[in-house]
N, C-alpha and C positions, 0 to 999 in steps of 0.2 A: 298822372302828373298834380290832381289836387289834394290827396289821396297822402306824398309821399313830403308832401312839404313839411316843416317846425309849424307854418301857420295858416295849416289844412282848416283848424278850426276857424279861427278868424275867415279865413276866408270865405267858406259855407255858410258861414252866423254871415255875413254879409251877400251873399248872395241871395239867399231867405228871403232878410231884409229888401233886397230890391225886388225879388219877386211879388213877397207880401202890396209893397207898395203899388206895384202894378195892379194888381187885382181883386185889392180887398179895401173896401170903403166905408171909409174905419165913421161915414155921418151918419148911420143907423136909418139912414132911408128905405133901405131894404131890413130892416129890420134889424133884430142881433141875433135871432138863430143864423139869418144869410153870413153874417158877420164870423161868427162862430163857427159857420160849416166852411168857410171859406178860408179864414185861418185852420183849422183843421185839414185841409185836403191840400194847404201850400207845406205843413212841417211831414203832411205822410208822404208828400211824390218827394222833399227830401232827403226823408227816412231813407228812401228807396234808392236813391243815387246814392247814399255813403251805403248802403251794404254794397251797392253797383262797382265803388271804386276799392272798397274792400275786396272785393271778389269773390260775396258772401251769394250773386248772381251773377251766373254765364250767362250775359250777349255781347250783343254789339250795339254800337251805341242808334244804331239805326233800329234791330228789335225792339228795347230796351222806351224808347222813345215811340213808338207805333204800338208796345203795350198799355203805358200809361195816358197814351193819347188817348185808348180806347177805349178802359177803363173811368179813364175825366168824363168821358161824353157818354159814359153809361149810366153812373152814379154819383159826379159832381155837377147840381147844376149851379149855373152864374149865371145874379144879373145885370 
């Protein structure tokens, strides 16, 4: 649905900003590397999401969510 809308880029950009707002603490209390890592992770997840919406990744929403969750738990450490 998002991929077929003319304003899909705006919608995805809005969702990405909201996601970053929830996950990224910009006050530097966790250090610059942690901030960069969290922004990088959010951008990566949204890149995966966009590819999935465009049909480049063949998976159900549940399969995609589970795979992203496993990857994030293994490689993306958040404080």
